[in-house]
ROPAZA-24930 format. One line per field, with one value per atom (N, C-alpha, C, O, CB): atom name; x, y, z. Coordinates in steps of 0.02 Angstrom, whole numbers, plus 32768, in hexadecimal, padded with zeros to 4 digits. Glycine has a CB too. Layout:
<recs>
atomo [CA_...]
u [X_...]
v [Y_...]
w [Z_...]
</recs>
This chain:
<recs>
atomo [N_CA_C_O_CB_N_CA_C_O_CB_N_CA_C_O_CB_N_CA_C_O_CB_N_CA_C_O_CB_N_CA_C_O_CB_N_CA_C_O_CB_N_CA_C_O_CB_N_CA_C_O_CB_N_CA_C_O_CB_N_CA_C_O_CB_N_CA_C_O_CB_N_CA_C_O_CB_N_CA_C_O_CB_N_CA_C_O_CB_N_CA_C_O_CB_N_CA_C_O_CB_N_CA_C_O_CB_N_CA_C_O_CB_N_CA_C_O_CB_N_CA_C_O_CB_N_CA_C_O_CB_N_CA_C_O_CB_N_CA_C_O_CB_N_CA_C_O_CB_N_CA_C_O_CB_N_CA_C_O_CB_N_CA_C_O_CB_N_CA_C_O_CB_N_CA_C_O_CB_N_CA_C_O_CB_N_CA_C_O_CB_N_CA_C_O_CB_N_CA_C_O_CB_N_CA_C_O_CB_N_CA_C_O_CB_N_CA_C_O_CB_N_CA_C_O_CB_N_CA_C_O_CB_N_CA_C_O_CB_N_CA_C_O_CB_N_CA_C_O_CB_N_CA_C_O_CB_N_CA_C_O_CB_N_CA_C_O_CB_N_CA_C_O_CB_N_CA_C_O_CB_N_CA_C_O_CB_N_CA_C_O_CB_N_CA_C_O_CB_N_CA_C_O_CB_N_CA_C_O_CB_N_CA_C_O_CB_N_CA_C_O_CB_N_CA_C_O_CB_N_CA_C_O_CB_N_CA_C_O_CB_N_CA_C_O_CB_N_CA_C_O_CB_N_CA_C_O_CB_N_CA_C_O_CB_N_CA_C_O_CB_N_CA_C_O_CB_N_CA_C_O_CB_N_CA_C_O_CB_N_CA_C_O_CB_N_CA_C_O_CB_N_CA_C_O_CB_N_CA_C_O_CB_N_CA_C_O_CB_N_CA_C_O_CB_N_CA_C_O_CB_N_CA_C_O_CB_N_CA_C_O_CB_N_CA_C_O_CB_N_CA_C_O_CB_N_CA_C_O_CB_N_CA_C_O_CB_N_CA_C_O_CB_N_CA_C_O_CB_N_CA_C_O_CB_N_CA_C_O_CB_N_CA_C_O_CB_N_CA_C_O_CB_N_CA_C_O_CB_N_CA_C_O_CB_N_CA_C_O_CB_N_CA_C_O_CB_N_CA_C_O_CB_N_CA_C_O_CB_N_CA_C_O_CB_N_CA_C_O_CB_N_CA_C_O_CB_N_CA_C_O_CB_N_CA_C_O_CB_N_CA_C_O_CB_N_CA_C_O_CB_N_CA_C_O_CB_N_CA_C_O_CB_N_CA_C_O_CB_N_CA_C_O_CB_N_CA_C_O_CB_N_CA_C_O_CB_N_CA_C_O_CB_N_CA_C_O_CB_N_CA_C_O_CB_N_CA_C_O_CB_N_CA_C_O_CB_N_CA_C_O_CB_N_CA_C_O_CB_N_CA_C_O_CB_N_CA_C_O_CB_N_CA_C_O_CB_N_CA_C_O_CB_N_CA_C_O_CB_N_CA_C_O_CB_N_CA_C_O_CB_N_CA_C_O_CB_N_CA_C_O_CB_N_CA_C_O_CB_N_CA_C_O_CB_N_CA_C_O_CB_N_CA_C_O_CB_N_CA_C_O_CB_N_CA_C_O_CB_N_CA_C_O_CB_N_CA_C_O_CB_N_CA_C_O_CB_N_CA_C_O_CB_N_CA_C_O_CB_N_CA_C_O_CB_N_CA_C_O_CB_N_CA_C_O_CB_N_CA_C_O_CB_N_CA_C_O_CB_N_CA_C_O_CB_N_CA_C_O_CB_N_CA_C_O_CB_N_CA_C_O_CB_N_CA_C_O_CB_N_CA_C_O_CB_N_CA_C_O_CB_N_CA_C_O_CB_N_CA_C_O_CB_N_CA_C_O_CB_N_CA_C_O_CB_N_CA_C_O_CB_N_CA_C_O_CB_N_CA_C_O_CB_N_CA_C_O_CB_N_CA_C_O_CB_N_CA_C_O_CB_N_CA_C_O_CB_N_CA_C_O_CB_N_CA_C_O_CB_N_CA_C_O_CB_N_CA_C_O_CB_N_CA_C_O_CB_N_CA_C_O_CB_N_CA_C_O_CB_N_CA_C_O_CB_N_CA_C_O_CB_N_CA_C_O_CB_N_CA_C_O_CB_N_CA_C_O_CB_N_CA_C_O_CB_N_CA_C_O_CB_N_CA_C_O_CB_N_CA_C_O_CB_N_CA_C_O_CB_N_CA_C_O_CB_N_CA_C_O_CB]
u [801D_7FFC_802D_8047_7FAE_8030_8049_8014_7FD8_8045_804B_8033_802E_8048_805A_8004_7FEF_7FE4_7FB2_7FA3_801F_8026_7FCE_7FB4_808A_7FB6_7F80_7F9B_7FD5_7F6A_7F55_7F68_7F27_7EF3_7F65_7F38_7EFC_7ECF_7EE9_7F0A_7E9B_7E66_7E1D_7E0C_7E53_7DF5_7DBA_7D8F_7D78_7D8E_7D87_7D71_7D71_7D44_7D64_7DC9_7DFC_7DE2_7DD9_7E33_7DD8_7DCB_7DE5_7DBA_7DF4_7E10_7E47_7E3B_7E4D_7E8F_7E10_7DD6_7DB3_7D84_7DA5_7DC2_7D86_7D76_7D8F_7D8D_7D3D_7D22_7D48_7D63_7CA0_7D43_7D65_7D8D_7D85_7D46_7DD2_7E05_7DD6_7DBE_7E77_7DD7_7DBE_7E0B_7E39_7D80_7E12_7E47_7E32_7DFB_7E3E_7E71_7E7F_7E94_7ECE_7EC3_7E5E_7E6F_7EAC_7ED7_7E34_7EA3_7EC9_7F1B_7F43_7E9B_7F2A_7F76_7F88_7F5E_7F81_7FB9_7FF6_8015_801F_804F_8021_8044_801F_8017_8087_8006_7FFE_8032_805D_7FCA_801D_8046_7FFD_7FCD_808F_800F_7FE7_8016_804C_7FCE_8010_8011_7FF9_7FD2_7FF4_7FFF_7FCF_8006_803A_7FC4_7FF8_8004_7FD4_7FD7_8025_7FA4_7F62_7F73_7F72_7F05_7F83_7F69_7F2D_7F17_7F89_7EFC_7EBE_7E97_7E62_7E8F_7EBA_7E9C_7EAB_7E9F_7E9B_7EDA_7F05_7ED3_7EE7_7F45_7E91_7E6D_7E49_7E2D_7E40_7E49_7E38_7E54_7E3E_7E53_7E9A_7EC1_7EE7_7F09_7F0A_7ECD_7ED1_7EAD_7EC1_7EBF_7E74_7E2C_7E4D_7E5F_7DE0_7E61_7E58_7EAA_7EB3_7E3D_7ED8_7F04_7EF2_7F0E_7F72_7EDA_7EAC_7E86_7E82_7E75_7E6C_7E3F_7E7F_7E83_7E08_7EA5_7EDC_7F18_7F4E_7EF2_7F0C_7F3A_7F5F_7F94_7F1F_7F37_7F43_7F3A_7F42_7F28_7F21_7F15_7F3F_7F3F_7EEC_7F7C_7F99_7FD0_7FC9_7F86_802E_8046_802D_8000_806D_805D_8049_8070_808C_800D_8082_80B4_8089_804D_80DD_809D_8072_80A2_80BF_8037_80B1_80DD_80C1_80A9_80ED_80C0_80B0_80D6_810B_80B8_80B5_80EB_80CF_8094_80CF_810C_8104_8113_80EB_8132_8160_816D_817D_8180_81A4_8187_81AB_81DF_81DC_81C0_8211_8241_8225_823E_8270_81ED_81F5_81B0_81AA_81F3_8189_815E_8198_8185_8118_81D0_81F5_8222_823C_8236_8226_8253_821D_8231_827E_81DF_81A7_81BD_81AA_8144_81E8_81D8_821B_8233_81DA_8238_826A_824B_8262_82A6_821E_81DE_81BA_81AC_81A9_81A9_8187_81AA_8192_8169_8200_8213_8236_8253_8232_8224_823D_81FD_8204_8263_81C6_819E_819F_81BD_8148_8172_8168_812C_80FD_8162_8145_8102_80C8_80CB_8109_808C_805C_8037_8004_8070_805E_8054_8008_7FF6_80BA_7FE8_7FAD_7FCE_7FF0_7F64_7FBF_7FB7_7F8B_7F5A_7FD0_7F90_7F56_7F5C_7F66_7F4C_7F5E_7F83_7F36_7EFF_7FA0_7F43_7F19_7F44_7F78_7F01_7F21_7F48_7F1C_7EE1_7FAD_7F34_7EF9_7F23_7F4B_7F19_7EFE_7F00_7F39_7F5A_7ED5_7F59_7FA0_7FD3_800F_7FB0_7FC9_8005_7FF5_8029_7FFB_7FCA_7F9A_7FC1_7FE1_7F2F_7FB5_7FC7_8015_801B_7FBC_804B_809C_8090_8098_80D6_8079_8072_8053_806E_8042_801E_8005_8024_802B_7FA0_8038_8079_80BE_80D2_8097_80D6_8115_80F8_8120_813F_80C6_80B6_80A5_80A9_8078_8090_808F_80D6_80E9_8072_80EB_8146_8169_8194_818B_814D_8172_8147_816E_8171_811E_8108_80BF_80AA_813E_80AA_8063_802C_8038_8057_8001_7FB6_7F90_7FA3_7F8F_7F4F_7F17_7EF3_7ECD_7F01_7EFC_7ED7_7EF4_7EDC_7EC1_7F2D_7F4C_7F4E_7F7F_7F83_7F26_7F21_7EE7_7EC2_7F46_7EDD_7EA4_7EC5_7EEB_7E68_7EA3_7EA4_7E67_7E2B_7E9D_7E8A_7E3B_7E66_7E96_7E29_7E56_7E4F_7E11_7DD9_7E1C_7E54_7E44_7E2C_7E58_7E70_7DF6_7DF8_7DC0_7D8A_7E30_7DDB_7DC3_7DF1_7E2D_7DB6_7DC6_7DDD_7DF5_7DD4_7D9C_7E31_7E18_7E1E_7E33_7E38_7E02_7DE5_7E13_7E25_7D8B_7E1F_7E4D_7E3D_7E51_7E84_7E24_7E11_7E48_7E7D_7DF7_7E4C_7E63_7E5D_7E56_7E5D_7E5B_7E4B_7E58_7E91_7E78_7E44_7E46_7E55_7E5B_7DF8_7E59_7E5E_7EB5_7EDD_7E34_7EC3_7F11_7F36_7F70_7F19_7F06_7F4C_7F44_7F6E_7FB3_7F26_7F37_7F11_7ED6_7F38_7F22_7F12_7EFA_7F24_7F45_7EBC_7EBC_7E90_7E83_7EA5_7E7E_7E4D_7E1E_7E1F_7E5E_7DE4_7D85_7D70_7D8C_7D42_7D3F_7D1B_7CF7_7CE6_7CD5_7CF3_7CF2_7CAC_7CA2_7D12_7C71_7C2E_7C2F_7BFC_7BEF_7C4F_7C55_7C40_7C6A_7CC6_7C11_7C11_7C30_7C59_7BD8_7C26_7C52_7C73_7C57_7C3A_7CA6_7CD9_7CEC_7CDD_7D0C_7D15_7D33_7D8D_7DAF_7D17_7D91_7DF1_7E00_7DEB_7E23_7E3A_7E59_7E9D_7EB7_7E75_7EAC_7EDE_7EB8_7EDA_7F06_7E97_7E90_7E36_7E13_7E9B_7E18_7DE3_7D95_7D5A_7DEC_7DB0_7D75_7D35_7D3C_7D9F_7D08_7CD1_7CEC_7D00_7C6B_7CDE_7D06_7CBC_7CB1_7D5B_7C9D_7C64_7CB4_7CEB_7C1E_7C9E_7CC3_7CB7_7C80_7CAE_7CCD_7CBB_7CB3_7CB6_7CF7_7CAA_7C9D_7CE0_7CE3_7C58_7D0B_7D3B_7D85_7DA2_7D30_7DB1_7DF0_7E24_7E1D_7E01_7E4D_7E83_7EB3_7EC3_7E95_7EC8_7F1A_7F51_7F7C_7F2C_7F5A_7F98_7F7E_7FA6_7FB1_7F62_7F50_7F4F_7F5A_7EEF_7F46_7F2F_7EEC_7EE5_7F66_7EBF_7E7C_7E5F_7E72_7E72_7E06_7DCD_7DD9_7DF0_7D6C_7DC4_7DBD_7D8A_7D4E_7DA9_7DBC_7D90_7D7E_7DA7_7DB3_7D26_7D26_7D00_7CD3_7CDA_7D30_7D17_7CD7_7CC3_7D42_7CAA_7C61_7C62_7C7E_7C07_7C29_7C13_7BDD_7BAA_7C11_7BD8_7B95_7B5B_7B21_7BB1_7B6A_7B28_7B0A_7ACE_7B45_7B23_7B00_7AD6_7AC4_7B29_7AC2_7AC2_7A80_7A7D_7AF2_7A54_79FF_79E8_79FC_79D6_79BD_79AE_796B_794F_7982_7961_790F_78E4_78B2_7902]
v [7FCF_7FFC_8044_8049_7FF2_8069_809F_80E0_80DD_80A5_811A_8135_8169_815D_813B_81B3_81F0_822B_8238_81DF_8246_8265_8298_8294_829B_82C0_82F2_8327_833D_830D_833A_8379_83B3_83A1_8366_83F7_8418_8421_842C_8458_841D_8413_8441_843D_83AD_8472_848A_845C_8478_849D_8422_8409_83EA_83CD_83FB_83FA_83EA_83E1_8412_8421_83A4_839F_83E3_8402_835D_83F9_8420_8460_8489_8419_846B_84BE_84BF_8498_84DE_84EA_8515_855B_858F_8513_8547_85AD_85D2_8609_85BE_85AB_85C3_85A2_8566_85C7_85BC_8581_8577_85A5_85A5_8518_850A_84FA_84EA_84CF_8501_84F3_84A0_8487_8525_8482_8437_841C_841C_8427_8407_8408_83D3_83D9_83FC_83A3_8366_8382_8355_831D_83B5_83BC_83DF_83F3_83F3_83E2_83FA_844D_847B_83AE_8455_8487_84A4_8474_8472_84D4_84ED_8519_853D_8508_8508_8543_855E_8541_8514_859D_85CA_85DF_85F3_8606_85E0_85F8_8636_8644_85D2_8668_86AD_86BF_86DB_86E9_86AF_86DC_8706_8709_86B9_8728_8758_8776_8756_873C_87B0_87F6_8800_8820_8849_87F2_881A_87F0_8801_882A_87B3_8786_8777_874A_8752_87CA_87C9_87D8_87D2_880F_87ED_87D8_8799_8787_8806_8787_874F_8724_8706_8740_8735_86F7_8712_86F1_86DE_8766_877C_8750_8727_87BE_8755_8744_8713_8715_8730_86C3_8692_8680_8652_8658_86B3_8694_86D4_86CC_869C_86EC_8703_86C7_86B7_873E_86AA_8665_8636_862D_8631_861E_85EF_860D_85F1_85AF_8656_8665_8638_8619_868D_863F_8623_85DB_85C8_8644_85AA_856D_8542_850E_8564_854D_853E_854E_858B_853B_853D_854C_8555_8539_8532_8588_8599_85BF_85E6_85B9_85C6_85E3_860C_85FC_85B3_8644_8669_8688_86B8_86A5_8673_867F_86AD_8694_8642_86DB_8714_8717_8737_875D_86ED_86EC_873B_8749_8696_876C_87A6_8791_8798_87DD_8774_876D_8723_86F0_879A_872A_86F2_86D2_8696_86FF_86E2_86C6_8690_8659_86FB_86B2_8699_8652_8620_86D6_8661_8634_85F8_85BF_8655_85FC_85C4_85A1_8569_85EA_85C7_85BC_8586_855A_85F8_8592_8582_8522_8507_8586_850C_84C5_84BA_8482_849A_84F4_84E4_84EC_84CC_850A_850F_8526_84E7_84E0_8562_84BB_8493_8444_8418_8494_8454_8418_8408_83D5_8401_8465_8468_845A_846A_84A7_843F_8440_83EF_83BE_8460_83F8_83B5_83A0_83BE_83B6_8341_8321_832A_832F_82C6_832A_8321_8385_839D_82EE_8399_83FC_83E9_83BF_8433_8437_844E_847E_84AC_846B_8471_84AB_84C0_849E_84B3_8518_8549_8562_859D_857D_855B_8593_85BE_85A4_8563_85FC_862E_864D_866A_865A_8644_8670_866D_8659_864D_867A_868B_8635_8613_86EE_8632_85E1_85E0_85B1_85C9_8611_860B_860C_8611_864A_8609_8611_85D9_85C1_8662_85C2_8593_8545_851D_85A3_8540_8502_84FD_84D7_850F_8517_8501_84F4_84BA_852C_8520_8522_84DB_84BB_8561_84C6_8485_8444_840E_8482_844C_8421_841A_83E6_8442_8455_844D_842C_8411_849E_842F_8422_83DC_83BC_844E_83C1_8388_835A_8334_838D_8368_8344_8348_8323_838F_8375_837E_8347_833D_83D7_832E_8302_830E_82EC_82E5_8339_8354_832D_830F_839C_8327_82F7_8321_8358_82C8_8323_8332_8343_8373_8312_8314_8327_8358_8365_82EA_836A_8389_83C5_83E2_8372_83ED_8433_8449_8421_8436_846F_84A8_84EE_8515_84B9_84EC_8508_854F_8543_84C9_85A4_85C9_85F1_8616_8606_85E6_85FC_8655_8664_85A3_8677_86BD_86C7_86BC_86E1_86DA_86D0_86A1_868E_86C0_8696_8651_8622_8624_865F_85EE_85A3_859A_85B3_856F_8574_8550_8508_84DF_8569_84FB_84B6_84A7_84CD_84A7_8475_8452_8411_83E3_843C_83F3_83C6_839C_83B0_83E6_8375_833C_831D_82E2_831F_8329_8307_82B3_82AA_8328_8294_8248_822E_81F4_822C_8268_8260_8260_8231_82C2_82B8_82C3_82CE_82E4_831A_82B7_82C9_8319_832A_82C7_8336_8384_83A5_83A6_83AA_83C5_83EB_8429_844D_83F1_844A_8480_84A9_8482_8480_84D6_84F2_8500_8518_852A_84ED_8511_8537_8549_84D7_8541_856E_8536_84FD_85A4_854C_8515_8501_84E2_852E_850D_84FD_84D8_84B9_854B_84DB_84B7_8451_8427_84C5_8446_83FE_83E7_83BB_83E4_83FE_83F4_8435_846B_83C2_8433_8454_8435_83FB_8452_846A_843E_8451_8477_844E_8429_8424_844F_8455_83DB_8483_84B2_848D_849F_84FD_8458_8436_83F8_83FA_8403_83E0_83AB_83D4_83AB_8346_8409_841F_83E1_83EA_8443_83AE_837B_8398_83BE_8326_837B_8396_8356_831D_838F_8383_835B_834D_8380_839F_8324_8327_8331_8316_82BE_8351_8359_832A_8334_8395_82FD_82BC_82D8_8315_827E_82AD_82BC_82A8_82B7_8293_8286_8284_828B_8270_826D_82AF_82D8_829B_8273_831C_8294_826F_8294_82CA_8269_8289_8291_828F_82BB_8278_8249_8248_8283_82B1_81F8_828B_82B9_830C_833C_829E_8313_835B_8370_83AD_8390_834A_8365_834A_8312_8384_835D_8322_8317_8341_833A_82D7_82AB_82D2_82DD_826E_82E4_82F8_82C2_82AB_8332_82AF_825D_8290_82BA_8200_8270_8283_826B_8235_8264_82A8_8280_82C7_82FC_8292_828E_82B6_82DA_82BA_829E_8318_834E_833B_834E_83BD_8322_8325_82E4_82E0_831F_82B1_827A_826E_8235_8255_82AB_82AE_82C2_82E2_82CD_82B3_82B7_82CE_82B8_825D_82FA_8330_82DC_82BE_83A8_82CA_82B3_82CA_82A9_829A]
w [7FF9_7FE1_7FFB_8033_7FF9_7FD1_7FC5_8000_800D_7F6A_801B_8054_8021_7FEA_809F_802F_8002_803A_805B_7FD1_8037_8077_805B_8023_8085_8094_8091_8068_8062_80D5_8046_8020_803E_805A_7FBD_8030_8042_8008_7FD2_805F_800D_7FD2_7FF4_802F_7FC3_7FB6_7FDC_8013_8045_7FA8_8009_803A_8075_8093_802E_8089_80A6_80F9_811C_8093_810E_815B_8176_8196_8180_8173_81A2_81A2_81CC_818E_815B_8172_8196_819C_814B_81B9_81DC_81D6_81BF_821C_81F8_81F2_8240_8241_81FE_8273_82B9_82C2_82B5_82F3_82E1_82F6_8350_8372_82F8_8362_839A_83B8_8393_8399_83FD_8430_8430_8438_8484_8423_842A_847F_8493_83F2_84A7_84E3_84F1_851C_8509_84C4_84CA_84A6_8497_8499_849F_8475_84BB_84E3_841A_84C0_8500_84E2_850A_8501_849B_8484_8449_8423_8476_8432_83FB_83DE_83F9_83FF_838A_8352_8329_830F_8309_8332_8311_82D6_82EA_8342_8299_8257_824B_8279_8230_821F_8221_81E8_81F9_8277_81A0_816B_8139_80FB_8148_8167_8142_817D_81B2_812E_817A_81BA_81B3_81E3_81B4_8183_8192_81C6_81E0_814D_81D2_820F_8254_827C_81FF_8252_8290_82E6_8320_827D_82CD_8309_830B_833F_8317_82F0_82DD_831E_834F_8294_82FB_831A_8370_8397_82D5_8375_83B6_83D2_83FC_83C6_83BD_83E4_83FF_843A_83BC_83C1_83E5_8418_8441_83AD_8403_8438_849B_84D2_8407_8492_84D0_84EA_8525_84BB_84BA_84D9_84F5_8532_848E_84D2_84FE_850D_8504_84DB_852B_855A_8590_858D_8576_85BA_85F0_8604_863E_8611_85C3_85C2_85B1_85D1_85A8_856B_854E_8543_8540_8535_8534_851C_84CD_84AE_8533_84B9_846C_844D_8473_8461_840B_83DE_83C0_83BF_83AF_83A5_8362_833E_8357_8374_8303_82C8_8298_8265_82A6_829D_8257_821C_8218_826A_81E0_8192_8174_8169_8144_816C_815D_8108_80DB_818A_8103_80C0_80A6_80C8_80B2_8062_8049_8067_805B_8016_808D_80A3_80E0_80EE_80B5_80FE_812F_811D_8141_816F_80E5_80DC_80B5_80C1_80AF_8090_8077_80CF_80CA_8029_8119_8133_815D_8184_814D_814F_8187_81AB_81DF_8151_8179_8177_81B0_81B6_811E_81DA_820A_8244_8274_8206_824C_8279_8282_82BE_8255_8260_8269_828E_82B2_822B_8269_8282_82BF_82D2_825B_82E6_8319_8354_838F_8317_833A_837C_8394_837D_836F_83C9_83ED_83CF_83B6_843E_83DE_83B0_83E0_841E_8398_83B3_83CB_83CE_83E7_8412_83B3_839F_8369_8340_8357_8395_8360_833F_8357_837E_82FC_82DB_82C6_82B8_82B9_82B8_82AB_8276_8283_82D6_8233_81F2_81F4_8200_8188_81E6_81D4_81A3_81B1_820C_8152_8134_80CE_80CA_8145_80A3_804D_804C_806C_7FE9_8017_7FF4_7FE6_7FFB_7FB2_7FC2_7FA0_7FDA_7FCD_7F6A_7FF8_8045_8072_808A_807E_8082_80AD_808B_80AD_8098_804F_8025_803D_806D_7FC9_8029_8051_8080_8093_805E_80A6_80EE_8104_8131_8105_80E7_8115_80E4_8101_811F_8095_8089_80C2_80DD_8045_80C9_80F2_813A_8160_80FD_8145_8190_8196_81CA_81AD_8155_8146_8149_8174_810C_811B_810D_8163_817B_80C3_817C_81BD_81F2_8220_81D8_81F9_8209_8239_8268_8222_8222_8238_821F_81EB_8220_8232_821F_8211_8226_8256_81EC_81E2_820C_8208_81CA_8247_827A_82BE_82F5_828D_829E_82CB_82B8_82CE_82DA_8290_8269_8252_8235_8232_8257_823C_822B_8248_8279_81ED_81B4_81A2_819C_8187_819C_81BE_816A_8174_8235_812E_80E5_80F7_810D_80A9_80DA_80C2_808D_8064_80BF_8070_803A_800E_8023_8039_7FD5_7FA1_7F9E_7F8E_7F51_7FB3_7FA0_7F54_7F27_7FAC_7F46_7F06_7EFD_7F26_7ED1_7EAE_7EB7_7E7C_7E50_7EB1_7E84_7E4F_7E1C_7E3F_7E75_7DE0_7DB0_7DA0_7DB8_7D76_7D87_7D75_7D49_7D5A_7D8F_7CF9_7CBF_7CCC_7CE1_7C83_7CC9_7CB7_7C5F_7C4C_7CCF_7C38_7BD5_7BE6_7BE0_7B8B_7C05_7BD0_7C16_7C1A_7B89_7C54_7C9B_7CB7_7CE0_7C71_7CAD_7CB5_7CD8_7CC7_7C7C_7D0D_7D48_7D3F_7D24_7D71_7D4E_7D3C_7D78_7DA5_7CF5_7D81_7DB3_7D90_7D58_7DDC_7DB8_7DAD_7DDE_7E11_7DAE_7DCB_7E05_7E42_7E34_7DDB_7E72_7EA9_7EB4_7EE8_7EEF_7E87_7E9A_7E43_7E31_7EB7_7E28_7DD3_7DCD_7DDE_7DB7_7DBC_7DB2_7D7F_7D8A_7DAF_7D31_7D0F_7CE2_7CEA_7CEE_7CB7_7CA7_7C64_7C55_7CDC_7C32_7C09_7C21_7C43_7BB1_7C01_7C0B_7BE2_7BA9_7BF6_7C10_7BD8_7BAF_7B7A_7C01_7BD7_7BB3_7B5D_7B2A_7C01_7B5E_7B2E_7B1C_7AFE_7B57_7B26_7B25_7B33_7B22_7AE3_7B51_7B57_7B98_7BC9_7B72_7B83_7BB5_7BF6_7BEE_7B8E_7C3D_7C78_7CBD_7CDD_7C9D_7CCB_7D0D_7D49_7D4C_7D1B_7D60_7DB2_7DDA_7DF3_7DDE_7DEB_7E13_7E58_7E63_7E10_7E85_7EC9_7F01_7F3D_7EDB_7EDD_7EF2_7EF2_7EC3_7EF7_7F26_7F17_7F1B_7F49_7F53_7EF6_7EEA_7F16_7EFE_7EA0_7F42_7F4C_7F33_7F3A_7F64_7F07_7EE4_7EB2_7EB6_7EC2_7E98_7E52_7E75_7E50_7E29_7EAA_7EBD_7E9D_7E92_7EA6_7E8E_7E76_7E69_7E59_7E51_7E64_7E77_7E25_7DFE_7E9E_7E15_7DF6_7DBD_7DC4_7E20_7D7E_7D41_7D06_7CDF_7D1F_7D07_7CDA_7C92_7C90_7D0B_7C5E_7C13_7C0F_7C25_7BD5_7BE6_7BE2_7B85_7B77_7C4D_7B5E_7B3A_7B43_7B51_7B0F_7B3F_7B5D_7B1C_7B24_7B5D_7AF2_7AAF_7AC8_7ABA_7A49_7AE9_7B05_7B44_7B52_7B09_7B72_7BA7_7B8B_7B57_7BD1_7BA7_7BA5_7BF6_7C2C_7B8C_7BE8_7C24_7C37_7C0A_7C02_7C85_7C9D_7CA9_7CB8_7CC6]
</recs>
């Protein structure tokens, strides 16, 4: 059996609307790459201030984002991770955390702004971004119609797009 590391996707179980304190964890690590969420982060740290050991890392530039793996490597086993960021920053932070040994159970992600959704074409093996609520699309690479399946492929990093011919689809 092959192990595929978790990836962040638009329906990921790690994405939350609001951070919640995990009382079964001894240490909390909060990564904030979104200045607009500073009030939310401040409220959360006030909530845990007396109860838990925590570390707050604010990422302000690209260099800090690239060196985030060093922060993850020095964490104690069982640390709860909270990520607050835009989608394009949250994905590499999440990936670095998984690479460092964090599990999906130990991560909560608060996305500011829009989430992104990707579809993997089963005909040409191309990955493309689509609108979040689309149920079908045209592959931008091979121009075939794709029905977007309900399953996310961790290996392909997108929902499976099944080719179909819209001319033969009849409405009931």
